[in-house]
N, C-alpha and C positions, 0 to 999 in steps of 0.2 A: 343514232348509232351507225347510220350509213347503210351500206349494202348488206342484205341478209346473208347472202352466200359467203361473203368475206367474214362476217361475224361467226357463222357456223364453223368455218374452217379454222378461224383463230382459236376457238374454244373447243375444237374437236367434237362438235355435236353433229352426229349423222342426221341427214335429212329426215330419215324415218323417225328418229327420236323427236325432232322438232315437230313433226306432224302429230305424233302421239301426244305431245303436250297439250294440244288443242287450244292454243291461243294464237290469234293472228299476229302478224309482224307489226301491224299498226298498234295493237294493244300493248305489245312489248315495248315498242318505241315510246308510247305514251307514259308507261311506267318509268322508263329510263329518264325521260325528260322531267317528270315530276320529281324523281329522286335527285337529279342534278340540282334542281331548284332548292331542295330541302337540305342538301348535304352540309352546308355551312352550319346549320343548326345542330347536326349530329356531332360535328367536331366540337361545338360548344359544350354539349352534354358530356362528351368524352372528357374534355378538359375539366369540367366541374367534378366529375367522378374522381379523377386523379387528384385534384387539389384537395378535395374534401376527405378522401378515404385512403389514398395511397402515398402521395408524396411525403417524404421525410417521416415515414412511420414504419421503418424497417423492423424495429423492435416489436411493434404491435402486430404487424402482419406476418412476420417470419420470412418475408420475401428477400431474396438476394437482389433481384432486379425484376424488370417487367418490360413488356412490349405491348403496343396497341396497334389497331388498324381499323380503318373505315372502308367498307366495301366500295368498289368502283361501280358505276352504273352497269358496265359490261358484265362484271362478275355477279351482280345482283340478277340480271336477266338470265345469265347462264344457270344460276342456282334455281330460279323459278322454273325454267324448262326442265331441268333434271328432276326436281322435286315433284312436279306434276306427273312425270312419267313413273317415278318410283312409288308415289303414293297419291294417285289421282283423287281418291275419295277425300283425303284431307285437304288438298289444295285446289279442288275444282271451283270453289267459290272465290278464289283470289282474283282481285281486279285492281285497277289503278287507284281506286278509292280506299281500298282496305289492305293493300299488300303489307303494310307495316305491322299488321296484326298477325301475319303469317310468318314473316321472316324474323327470326329471333337473334340473328348474329350480324345485324347491320354494323353495330359497334362491337368490336372484339378486344378483349383484354386477356393477356397471358402473363400470369405470375410465374416467376422462375425461382426454384428452391435450390439451395446448395446441397441440402440433405433431404431425402424423402420424408423423414420423420417430421420435418418442419411444417408439413402440410396441416397437421393438427392445429398448429398455432393460427394459420390462415383461416382454417375452417371455423374455429371458435370466434375469430375476429369478424368474419362475415355474419355469423349468427347474431352477433351483438348489434349489427346495423341493418340486417334484412330478416324479416319474419319468415319462418319456414313452417307453414301449416298445410297439410295435405288437402284440406278443404278449399284452399286458395289456388291450387294447381290448375293450370289451364289445359283442358282436354279438347275443348272445341274453340278453335281460334277466334271465332266471332262471338259466340254466346258467352264465353268465359272471360272475354277481355273486359277488364274493369277500368273505366276511365278515371275513377276517383281514388282508387287504392294505389299506393306507391311503396317502394322500398320493401319488396318481398321477393321470395323465390317462386318463380313461375312454374317450376317443376322440381321434382326431387333431385338432389345432387347425384351425379352418376360417376362411378369409378370404372375406368377402362384399364384392363390389365392384360398381360400376356399369360397364356396357359402356364401354370406352375409358379407364378409369382405369389409371394406371401401377401395375404389380405389382412394380417393382424392389425395394422395401424388404422385400418378403415372400419373394422368390425364394430367398434364401440360407437361409431358416429353415423354410419351409412347402413341402411337396410340391405340385407343380403341380396334381395331381388334387384337392387340397383348397383351391384358389383358385378361387372361383366369381365369374365376371364378368358374370353375367346377372341380377343382383339390382338392386333399386332403392334399396338402402341400402348403407352402408359400415360394416363392423364386423368384428372378429375374435372368434371364439367358442371358448371352452374349456369342457369338462365335467370337473370335478375330483372326486376322492373325498377327503373330508376328515372325519375323526372319524366314520366310518361312514355319512356322508350324501353324496349327490351335490350339487354346487354349480355353478351356471352362472356363468361369468365372461364378460362382454363388454367389449371395449375399443373406444373410438371417440373422435373429437375433439369439442371443444366445439361447433364448427360443426355437426357431424353430430348431436350430441345435441339442439341447438336444433330442427333440422328434425324429428328423431325424435319429440320431445315433441309438437310441433304435429300431426304425422301420426298419432300414437297417439291424441291427443285427438279428432281430427276423423274420421279414416278407419278406424283399426284397432279391432276386427276387423269392425265391423258395417256399414260402408258401402263396402266394397271394390268393390262392383259399380256405384258411382256414377261414370260416366266423367268428368264434369266435375271432381269432387273428386280423382279419381285423376290426371288430367292436371295439375291445379294442384299436387298433392303432388310429382309428378315434376319440375315446374319449380323448386319450392323446393329439392328435393334437388340439382339441378344447381347452383343458386346456392351451396348449402352446400359442394359439392365445389370450386367455384371459390374460395370463401373459404379452404378448406384449402390450396389450391395457392398462393394469394397470401400466406397467412401463412408458408408454408415459404419462399417466395421472399424475403419481407420479412426473415425470419431470416437467410438467406444473405447479404443485403446488408450485414450487420454486418461481414463479412470483406472487403468491398471497401474499399480505401484511400479515405480522405476526399477526397484531391485528385483522385480519378477522377470526382467529381461536379462539375458546374458550379455555381458560386456564383450566387445569385439575381441579383446585380448584373451578372453576365456573360451572363445569358440575354437573348435578343432580346425587346425590348418591341415586340410586333407593332403595337400602336396607334401608338406613337411613330414607328416606321419608316414606317407608312402615312402619318401626317400629314406627315413630312418629305418623303416622295416626292410627296405631293399639293402641297406648297408649291413644290417644284422644278419640277414640270411645269405648275403652274397649275390652278386649279379649272375644271371643265367647266361652262360656262353651260348650264343645262338649257333656257333659252329658245331656244337656237340649234338644239336637236334637234327637227326637225319630222317626220322620217320614220324608218323602220327603218334605211335606208341611212345616215342621219345618225348614228344610234346606233352602227352598226358602224364607221363611219369614225372616230368619236371614240375608240372602244376601240383601233383599230389605231394611231391617232396616239400613244397612250400607250406 
């Protein structure tokens, strides 16, 4: 990875945070080197997942489109540093030999929905292909890692919502404890075990993806402390949520009979009505209005 100082500057990691992470630069470089050696295999697993479960299955998955990514060595090391500071108890045993048991988003898949309600289709599709048993969830990254078991959900699916969002579409499928409504983004998260690797799956709408990409480009993760950028990001997020609600309503309008809508010809032409009324009562001569009382009297006369 090269020079430590250059790396910390590139990823906006303060020296104090690096020290609190409690890993030597040599250990971090060893992880990055090992990861670079393995990365081709991660791409192969990603491609197998897509070919087997995603490609040409739009009707089954309910997805409009999708994106994927594989972490770079630099982003992996950055995440390890930040996670060890945020939750040292969980990550203190992480080493070059076992880091793949701790990092659950090496392979990332993001499914995009045209309408928020289509999430149910995708959720049911995942349940057909991945077991979801609470007794199989991983709580201890080392003790609970099962080398033999595959194709299951490593943790309970989680819904992230903004305060005030409707949770109705999730309530029948996700436990209330796993629906978080104090976030500033909307997304459903899954961690899957597939072919011996953890794979992170996120599902969101196209509107939310648009906001997310802008937010990630400008704000995340290096400018979160800028209050002006944060406020503007939250504003865009609210607009994205409104777009989702309007899209869903627009979709439901398809089921409303056509004769329930007024034809354009039957709608009131405000301008024409005003001009007709003006012709009937006569135009007010502005020259006759000399005082405030004259103006009031002219209005009352109409």
